[in-house]
C-alpha positions as CSV (number, residue, x, y, z in Angstrom):
1,M,161.0,144.7,150.6
2,K,157.8,146.8,150.8
3,I,156.9,149.1,147.6
4,A,154.5,151.5,147.1
5,A,153.1,151.8,143.7
6,I,151.6,155.7,143.2
7,I,148.4,156.0,141.7
8,E,147.2,159.8,140.7
9,N,144.8,159.3,137.5
10,K,141.2,158.2,137.3
11,I,139.5,155.7,135.3
12,S,138.4,158.6,133.2
13,A,141.8,159.5,132.0
14,G,141.0,156.9,129.5
15,G,144.2,155.2,128.3
16,G,146.1,157.2,130.7
17,F,144.9,154.9,133.8
18,A,144.9,151.3,131.8
19,M,148.7,152.2,131.1
20,S,148.9,152.8,134.9
21,V,146.8,150.0,135.8
22,D,148.8,147.5,133.3
23,L,152.6,148.8,134.8
24,I,150.9,148.0,138.3
25,L,150.3,144.9,137.5
26,T,153.8,144.6,135.6
27,L,155.6,146.1,138.8
28,K,153.4,143.0,140.8
29,K,154.6,140.5,138.7
30,A,158.3,141.7,138.7
31,S,157.9,141.5,142.6
32,E,156.5,138.2,143.0
33,I,159.3,136.7,141.3
34,S,161.8,138.5,143.7
35,G,158.9,138.5,146.7
36,H,158.6,142.1,147.2
37,E,155.0,143.6,148.6
38,I,153.1,145.8,146.8
39,I,150.9,148.1,148.4
40,I,149.1,150.8,145.8
41,F,148.5,154.3,146.6
42,N,145.3,155.7,145.3
43,Y,144.1,159.0,145.1
44,H,140.6,158.6,143.2
45,K,138.3,157.1,145.1
46,E,136.7,155.9,141.8
47,N,139.3,153.7,141.2
48,S,138.9,151.4,144.0
49,K,136.2,148.8,142.8
50,I,138.6,148.6,139.3
51,L,141.8,147.5,141.9
52,E,139.6,145.7,144.0
53,N,138.9,143.3,140.7
54,L,141.7,143.0,140.0
55,D,142.6,141.9,143.2
56,L,145.3,144.4,144.0
57,K,146.1,145.9,147.6
58,F,145.8,149.3,147.8
59,I,145.0,152.2,150.4
60,N,143.1,155.2,149.4
61,I,144.5,158.6,150.3
62,K,144.2,162.4,149.9
63,E,146.2,165.6,148.9
64,N,147.6,167.5,151.7
65,I,148.1,171.4,151.0
66,F,150.9,171.4,153.1
67,D,152.8,169.0,150.6
68,K,151.7,171.1,147.8
69,F,153.3,173.9,149.4
70,F,156.7,171.3,150.1
71,A,156.1,170.9,146.5
72,F,155.8,174.2,145.6
73,L,159.5,174.9,148.1
74,N,160.9,172.2,146.3
75,Y,160.4,173.5,142.5
76,S,163.2,176.1,143.2
77,L,166.8,174.9,143.7
78,L,167.0,177.6,146.5
79,G,163.8,176.0,148.0
80,S,164.6,172.5,147.9
81,F,168.1,173.4,149.1
82,F,166.3,174.7,152.7
83,Q,163.8,171.9,152.8
84,S,166.8,169.2,152.2
85,K,168.8,171.1,155.0
86,L,165.7,171.5,157.4
87,K,165.0,167.9,156.5
88,L,161.7,168.6,156.2
89,H,159.6,165.5,155.1
90,T,156.1,165.8,153.9
91,F,152.5,164.2,155.0
92,F,152.8,162.1,152.3
93,E,156.6,160.7,152.8
94,K,155.4,160.4,156.6
95,N,152.5,158.3,155.4
96,L,154.6,156.0,153.2
97,L,157.5,155.5,155.7
98,K,154.5,154.8,159.0
99,Q,153.4,151.7,156.1
100,K,157.4,151.0,156.5
101,I,157.7,151.6,152.7
102,D,161.2,151.0,151.3
103,F,160.8,152.1,147.6
104,V,158.3,154.3,145.7
105,F,156.7,153.5,142.2
106,F,155.3,156.5,140.1
107,V,153.4,154.8,137.2
108,T,152.7,158.3,135.6
109,P,155.0,160.9,135.1
110,S,154.6,162.7,138.4
111,P,155.8,165.6,140.5
112,K,155.7,163.7,143.2
113,P,159.3,163.3,143.4
114,F,159.3,166.7,144.8
115,Y,157.4,165.3,147.9
116,L,160.5,162.8,148.7
117,Q,163.4,163.7,150.8
118,K,164.6,159.7,152.2
119,L,162.6,157.6,149.7
120,N,164.3,156.3,146.6
121,Y,161.9,155.9,143.7
122,A,160.8,154.9,139.9
123,L,159.8,157.3,137.7
124,T,157.8,156.7,134.3
125,V,158.0,159.1,131.4
126,Y,155.2,158.6,128.8
127,D,156.9,160.7,126.1
128,L,158.2,163.7,125.1
129,C,155.6,165.2,122.7
130,H,155.0,168.6,125.0
131,R,158.4,169.8,123.1
132,D,157.4,168.1,119.4
133,F,154.0,170.0,119.8
134,P,154.1,172.7,121.9
135,E,151.3,174.9,120.0
136,F,148.4,172.3,120.9
137,S,146.1,173.8,123.9
138,E,146.6,171.1,126.3
139,V,150.1,171.7,126.1
140,K,149.8,175.5,126.7
141,A,147.0,175.0,129.6
142,Y,147.8,175.1,132.8
143,N,151.3,175.5,132.4
144,V,152.1,171.7,131.1
145,Y,154.9,172.8,129.0
146,H,156.7,173.9,132.1
147,L,155.4,171.3,134.4
148,R,156.7,168.5,132.1
149,E,159.7,170.2,131.6
150,L,160.3,170.7,135.4
151,I,159.8,166.8,136.2
152,L,162.2,165.9,133.6
153,N,164.8,168.4,134.2
154,R,164.5,167.6,138.0
155,C,163.3,164.4,138.7
156,V,164.4,162.1,136.3
157,G,167.9,162.3,137.0
158,P,167.7,161.6,140.7
159,A,165.7,158.1,139.8
160,T,166.8,155.1,140.8
161,I,164.7,153.6,138.1
162,V,163.1,155.1,135.0
163,I,160.3,153.4,133.1
164,T,160.0,154.5,129.2
165,E,157.7,152.7,126.7
166,S,159.9,152.3,123.8
167,E,163.6,152.0,123.1
168,K,163.2,155.0,120.5
169,L,161.8,157.2,123.8
170,K,164.5,155.0,126.1
171,K,167.7,156.3,124.3
172,M,165.9,160.0,123.8
173,I,165.8,160.1,127.7
174,S,169.4,158.7,128.0
175,N,170.9,161.4,126.0
176,Q,168.6,164.0,127.5
177,F,168.0,163.6,131.3
178,C,169.5,160.3,132.7
179,K,173.4,159.5,131.3
180,D,173.0,156.1,133.0
181,E,170.9,153.8,130.5
182,N,171.0,151.2,132.7
183,R,168.7,153.0,135.0
184,I,166.1,153.3,132.3
185,I,164.3,150.2,131.4
186,S,161.5,150.3,128.4
187,I,158.4,148.5,128.8
188,P,156.3,148.2,125.8
189,N,152.5,148.3,126.3
190,G,150.1,145.8,126.3
191,P,146.2,145.7,125.9
192,S,143.9,147.5,128.3
193,P,144.1,145.3,131.2
194,L,140.6,146.4,131.7
195,I,139.2,144.9,129.2
196,N,138.6,141.3,128.9
197,F,138.9,140.8,125.2
198,E,139.6,136.9,125.7
199,D,135.4,136.8,126.9
200,R,134.5,137.0,123.2
201,N,130.7,138.0,124.6
202,T,129.4,141.4,125.6
203,N,127.3,142.2,128.1
204,S,127.0,145.9,126.7
205,K,123.6,148.0,126.8
206,K,122.2,148.3,123.2
207,L,124.1,151.3,121.5
208,S,122.3,152.7,118.7
209,L,125.1,152.0,116.2
210,P,126.0,152.4,112.1
211,E,125.2,149.0,110.4
212,N,129.3,149.4,109.7
213,Y,131.6,151.9,111.1
214,F,135.3,152.8,111.9
215,F,135.9,153.7,115.3
216,Y,138.4,155.9,117.2
217,P,138.4,155.8,121.2
218,A,140.1,158.7,122.5
219,Q,139.8,161.6,124.6
220,F,138.9,164.8,122.6
221,W,141.9,166.7,122.4
222,E,143.4,168.9,119.8
223,H,146.3,166.5,119.3
224,K,143.9,163.2,119.0
225,N,143.2,164.7,115.3
226,H,139.3,163.7,114.9
227,I,139.0,167.1,112.7
228,R,141.4,165.3,109.9
229,I,139.0,162.3,110.1
230,L,136.0,164.2,109.4
231,E,138.1,166.1,106.5
232,A,138.5,162.3,105.2
233,I,135.0,161.9,105.6
234,D,134.5,164.5,103.4
235,I,136.6,163.6,100.7
236,L,135.0,160.5,100.9
237,K,132.0,161.9,100.4
238,K,132.5,163.9,97.4
239,K,133.7,160.7,95.3
240,N,130.4,159.0,96.7
241,I,131.7,156.7,99.4
242,I,130.0,156.6,102.3
243,V,131.9,155.6,105.6
244,D,130.4,156.2,108.9
245,F,132.7,156.3,112.7
246,V,132.0,156.4,115.8
247,F,133.7,158.2,118.2
248,C,133.8,158.1,122.1
249,G,135.8,159.8,124.8
250,K,135.6,162.5,127.4
251,D,135.5,166.2,126.1
252,K,139.1,167.7,126.6
253,G,137.8,171.1,125.4
254,N,137.8,170.3,121.7
255,L,134.1,168.5,121.2
256,K,132.5,171.7,120.2
257,N,134.9,172.2,117.5
258,I,134.7,168.7,116.4
259,K,130.9,169.5,116.6
260,N,130.6,172.4,114.5
261,K,133.1,171.1,111.5
262,I,130.5,167.9,111.5
263,N,127.8,170.6,110.7
264,R,130.1,172.9,108.3
265,L,130.9,169.8,106.5
266,N,127.2,168.3,106.8
267,I,128.5,164.7,107.5
268,S,126.2,164.3,110.6
269,S,124.9,161.6,109.9
270,Q,127.9,159.6,109.5
271,V,129.3,160.5,112.7
272,K,128.0,158.9,115.6
273,I,129.6,160.5,119.1
274,F,129.6,159.0,122.5
275,D,130.6,160.1,125.7
276,F,133.0,158.1,127.9
277,L,131.8,154.7,127.9
278,S,132.3,151.4,129.9
279,N,134.6,148.9,129.3
280,E,131.9,146.4,128.2
281,E,130.9,148.8,125.8
282,I,134.3,149.8,124.4
283,K,134.7,146.1,123.9
284,F,131.8,145.9,122.1
285,L,132.5,148.6,119.5
286,Y,135.8,146.9,119.0
287,K,134.1,143.6,118.1
288,N,131.9,145.2,115.8
289,S,133.4,148.0,113.8
290,I,135.5,147.6,110.4
291,A,138.8,149.0,111.5
292,L,140.3,151.0,114.0
293,V,141.2,154.5,112.9
294,M,144.0,156.4,115.1
295,P,145.7,159.9,113.3
296,T,146.5,160.9,116.9
297,Y,149.9,163.3,117.1
298,F,151.5,161.6,120.2
299,G,153.5,158.8,120.7
300,P,155.4,157.0,120.6
301,T,153.2,154.6,121.6
302,N,148.9,154.6,122.3
303,I,147.0,151.3,123.7
304,P,144.2,151.7,121.0
305,P,146.1,149.9,118.6
306,L,147.2,146.9,121.4
307,D,143.5,146.7,122.1
308,A,142.5,146.3,118.3
309,W,144.6,143.7,117.5
310,A,143.6,141.6,120.6
311,N,140.3,142.1,119.5
312,E,140.9,141.3,115.7
313,L,140.8,144.4,114.7
314,P,143.0,146.1,111.9
315,V,144.7,149.4,112.3
316,I,145.2,152.6,110.4
317,Y,147.7,154.6,112.4
318,S,149.7,157.8,112.2
319,K,153.3,157.5,109.9
320,H,155.7,158.8,112.1
321,L,154.3,156.6,115.4
322,S,155.2,153.2,113.1
323,E,157.5,152.0,115.8
324,Q,155.0,150.5,117.4
325,T,153.2,149.0,114.8
326,L,155.4,148.3,112.3
327,D,154.1,146.3,109.2
328,A,150.5,145.6,111.6
329,A,149.1,148.7,110.3
330,L,148.3,151.0,107.1
331,Y,149.5,154.4,108.1
332,A,148.8,158.2,107.2
333,D,150.1,161.6,107.6
334,P,148.3,163.0,110.2
335,N,148.4,165.9,108.7
336,S,146.9,164.9,105.4
337,S,143.4,164.4,105.0
338,E,143.8,163.0,101.7
339,E,146.5,160.7,102.8
340,L,143.9,159.4,105.2
341,A,140.9,159.1,103.3
342,D,142.9,157.1,100.5
343,T,144.1,155.2,103.3
344,I,140.7,154.4,105.0
345,K,139.4,153.6,101.2
346,K,142.3,150.6,100.8
347,M,140.7,149.2,104.4
348,L,137.4,148.7,102.8
349,N,139.4,145.9,101.0
350,I,138.3,142.7,103.0
351,D,141.9,141.2,101.8
352,V,143.8,144.2,103.4
353,R,141.4,143.9,106.3
354,K,142.4,140.0,106.7
355,E,146.1,140.5,106.3
356,L,146.6,143.4,108.8
357,I,144.8,141.4,111.1
358,S,146.9,138.2,110.9
359,K,149.9,140.4,111.2
360,G,148.7,142.1,114.1
361,K,148.6,138.5,115.8
362,I,152.8,138.2,115.0
363,R,153.4,141.7,116.7
364,L,151.3,141.8,119.6
365,S,152.8,137.9,120.3
366,I,156.1,140.0,119.8
367,I,155.2,142.3,122.1
368,K,154.1,139.9,125.0
369,K,157.5,138.0,125.1
370,D,159.3,141.6,124.9
371,R,157.5,142.8,128.0
372,E,158.0,139.2,129.9
373,N,161.6,140.2,129.3
374,A,161.1,143.4,130.5
375,I,159.1,142.2,133.8
376,H,162.8,139.7,134.8
377,E,164.4,143.5,134.0
378,L,162.5,145.5,136.1
379,S,162.9,142.3,139.0
380,K,166.5,142.5,138.7
381,K,166.8,146.1,139.4
382,L,164.7,145.9,142.2
383,N,167.0,142.9,143.8
384,E,170.1,145.5,142.8
385,F,168.2,148.2,144.7
386,E,167.3,146.2,147.7
387,K,170.8,145.1,148.3
388,K,172.4,148.5,147.9
389,K,169.3,151.0,149.0
390,D,171.9,152.4,151.9
391,T,174.3,153.7,149.4
392,W,172.5,154.2,146.1
393,G,170.2,157.0,144.9
394,V,168.5,159.8,146.8
395,N,169.1,159.9,150.6
């Protein structure tokens, strides 16, 4: 069976891109067990070098304006009805059929199932955070909330396979959007496949860094909660506890607020901000930091705690996301700068860090076994589809 993996985000998406590549590699392993062929359809040429380095077969494609129109038709039930009756096929689907694709695998929460009339598909769902935190500007912007709802309500149900990152999310999706839980597979994230943590050497250019620092690699979205870290730094400073932080990531509209907060609190000497960095540079920052501090609101899982454990680094994480990290992290309420400050202070104790590093290794090994089980489950589901593809799913 020939499977198309659709990658729509790009390197600068940070953790989102790493998750997409990780899922493609997982799909590749599952397909190798069953003898299926994987072809990646890549929407951004800048991804090409990464895909080549990972020895992945891919085709670069572009968005077609007529496909956008077909998708727009499909956004309404009436438009979907007429498109189905007229048996209209998008350029996207025609291209897949031309390549003799049997099954489509969307590695992101994509609206592109609207482009399909004939081919069956798997859809990935990251989270339901737009419902939990609708107040953030990144949820309000560009109709993100409504698009996410549209994908969940119209694309999850007809999917042959639905991929989630955790058992908790699997149950939520099953309860609300896909009553057949057997079609949902929970595949835990692993450390970023873009960073070779086993190679302890770094070829990073010289970065100007504090001698000792905490690290937070995250795009500058509101929900990443950098502001709470700044407030915690200020609280500790007033107690004569000086801690330095390094941030890196793309500005997503919130960097100006962060810089203004730094200036108001007069802590500019304690915060170093980098733009989007290379994977080698990020590995260097992990390797030389005290701990990862991630008070994000969005979950239920994130890549940085896994990357931290892979680099033998302890983790401070948001309390409501403890399902991912269990006893292998210190926790703080993302709404409480005082609690975060206390947790950072605890992390200054070397014995606390050593214990967390040890627990992180154990947690990572458990996740690795869970991922291996998920790979076999995915392989089984693909085989089931191959046997029933003439009668199962969307026609």
